C-alpha positions, 0 to 999 in steps of 0.5 A: 499500501502506497500514498501517492501524488504523482501518476507517472502511470495512470492508476499506478504509482511508478512506472512498469517493469519491463517484463510487467504490463497493463491489461486491462484498466476500469472503474465502478459506475456512480450509481451502481457503487452508491446503491451496492456499497452504501445501500442506499435502497435500505437507507429509504426503506428505513426512511418510508418506514419511519414516515409511516410510522410517524404518520401513524402514531401521530394521527390521532392529533391529526392529518396534518401535523400527521402529515407534516411530521411524515414530510421531515423524516422525508426529506431529512431521508433526501438529504442523506442518500443525497450526501451519500450520492455524492460520495459515492460519486466522488469514490467511483471518480478517483478510483481505478482498478488495473489488471497488469501480467502480475497482480492487481492494483487498486488506487482509491481514495478521496480525498487522498490517494493509495494505491494496493498493489496485490501480486497473485502469489497473495490471491488464492480464488476470484468471484465474479458476481454479477447483478443487472444491467452487465456490471457485477464485483469481482471478489478476491479471496486472499491466501492465508498469511496475506491480509487486506487493510478494511481502513484504506481500502472501504469500501472497496471491501465484501461486506461483513469480513472483518476478520479476513478482509476480502478486496472488491473490485466493485459495481464495474460497467464490463465485470465478465470482459474484465472476470474474463482478462483476470482470470487469462492472468491468475492461470498464464501466471500460474503457469510460469515457473518460479525463478527460485526452482528453475534454477534448481531444476536447472542444476540438477540437470547439470553435471556432478564434478568429481571433486564436489561429489566428494567434497559432499 
């Protein structure tokens, strides 16, 4: 995780190594992000219930009083939903997800830009969840020994996973395409031999000199 102000490459705090390439970049859609991450539908339902309760509780005091109280509750709900919708829009505008040949990079943060690097070696599995209108999320389950920061990544996390936070590429307008790109990249990375293992294999194929065998 890195804090940065300058981006030599869009979405990245530094230039990629020569052997690494960008495969896909994308940002969340503002309204699906606000609805999914900030639960706008649930909040609207909550304020609607409060308004109904207010009418029922104060109807004996007169219809005008009851409706006025409900109107104030609904107005408060509209303001709260509008504020969260703006936060969702700002979050979507400042977020950029990147998939390279070696890692997933998440540039997040409204006030302060943070870059979170998730190497493929740290990803145990990836789960694509499609929603309406082609939007969807890609959830990343991290391998044991790797942990994401809840404070740094929220709301780009799977809900109710506090003990083991799961990073999420949220509200992607081209989620299926991004999922295919990530699946191919993970498969390609898994097929690559690790440098240490490759060196050990090459050493095993080399003939052993007599003096080395005697020393062993």
